[in-house]
N, C-alpha and C positions, 0 to 999 in steps of 0.2 A: 520577600520572595520572590527569585530568578529562576528565569526557564535556559540555567546554564549548558544543557544539554542537546535540549531538544531541536533546535535547527540542526547542532552536529548531528543526532540520533537521523535525521527526516534527510541529509543530506547523505550518511553514510549507505540507509539502506539503498538510497537511489544509486549510487556506486558500485554495491554487493549484487542489483539486481542487474545493474548493465556490464560487469564483468561475468554474469554468470552465463556458460555456454548453452544450457537450454533453454536461455531468454535471447538466443541470440536471433537477431529481423524484428523484436518485438521494441514497439519503440515505447523508453521510459522516460517519463517526466518525474517536476517535482513541483506539485499542486495545481498544473497546468494543465489543461484536458488536451490531447491535442486535434486538430481537425478528423470528426467520424469520416468524411470523406473520405480522408487519406490515408487512413490507419484501421489497419481489418482489427487489428489485437494490439492493446495498449496497456501499461501500468501508469497508474498516478500515484505516486506516493504523499500525501498529504490528502488524500480527498474520499471521506465517506462513502461514496456510492449515492448520494443524495441526486434527486433529478429535476430538472429543469421542468416548466409546464407540457414544452415542447418533446420530453422524453430524452433529450441528450443530458450531458452531465449539468449539475447546476456549478453554475460561476463561484457563488459563496458558499462555504460549507466548512467544514469541522473537520481540521487537518491534524491535531494530534491534541490528547490531553496529558497532564503531568499532575504531580505532588513531589513533593521533597519533606524531608525527615533531619532534625540535626542528628548527627551519629558522637555521642559521648564519648566512648571508649578510645578515640585514637587522639593521637597527640602531633601535630594540635586538631580539636574537633574540628569536624568535616561536617557535606549533606551528604546524604545518599538521595538520589533521583531516582524516581521510575515514573515511568510513561509509556502511552499508548500512542502508536502511528497510526493515521488511518490510511489504508489502502485500496484501490479499484484496480482490478483487472478485466478490461474488456475486450471480450472476442466476436466481433459481427460481422454481417456478412450482405450484400447485395440481394441476396438467394432469402425470399421468406421459407422457405421451404427446410433450410439449414438449423434450423435453434437446436435440435437434438445435438449436433457434432460441435454447435458453438459454445454446448456448454459441458459440452466435453471438453472440451477447449480453453476454454474459462477455470474448470480443476487443473487441469494441468500447467496453467501459467499459476496456480495459488499454488501447488505443490513446487516447482520452482520458486520460486518467491521463497518459498519455505524452505526448502535445501537450500538457498542461499546462503540466506543468515539466523541459521537456527543455530544457536550455543557458538556465533561466532561473535569475535570479541573487535572493535572498531575504538582503538584509542584506548580511553576506557569505560566505553560504551559494551554493556552485554545485552547479544539479541535473546530473545526467545523462539519460538516456535510461533506462528499464526494460529490469532486463537478464534473469536467466535466471531462470527460472518453471517453473511446474508449473498441472496442470488434474486437480482430482480430481473426478467428475460422482458425484451420486448417484439413483438412481431407486426409486421403489416405489411403490408403489398411491395412496398419499398426494399424489407428486408426484414432482419433478423437480429437481435443482441442479446447476450447474456453478460450483464454488468456481476459480479463478484464482489461485492465490498469483505474486509477483513482487517484485523486488529493484528498488529507486531509488536509485543512490549519489549522492551527495553529496560535498565536498569545502568546506575551509574554515580565515584562519588565525586565532588566538585568542592 
């Protein structure tokens, strides 16, 4: 079994998010979390929102998952890959009292990601809307953060 579309799906999502006017000014990365000090809002394609002991995004995490199945109806026969790309949207502030606003902003980032990819085809890859997710909040005297992790599904033949 080969992950023929997985890397392409992750790269396409990062490109779709970067091209979205609703995400203008938001740092978009693929698998690498930016510095918390320098980015009050960012999206990481290929991160499941796992946290390190210090409360930052974990360095090692699940980026995505996929499965393939043999398609016998075509000529020549092919494979259909379906997958789930993990994405995390972070909205943070140095103001510890701003948590409610950061949660709202994280939800806005999720909505913008959803709008950027729902029912979009990139090459042979078709993206679905944002699916299951979870919200983790962090609040201390140094500030607060809303960390919203969610999944985007895709499918495509190869």
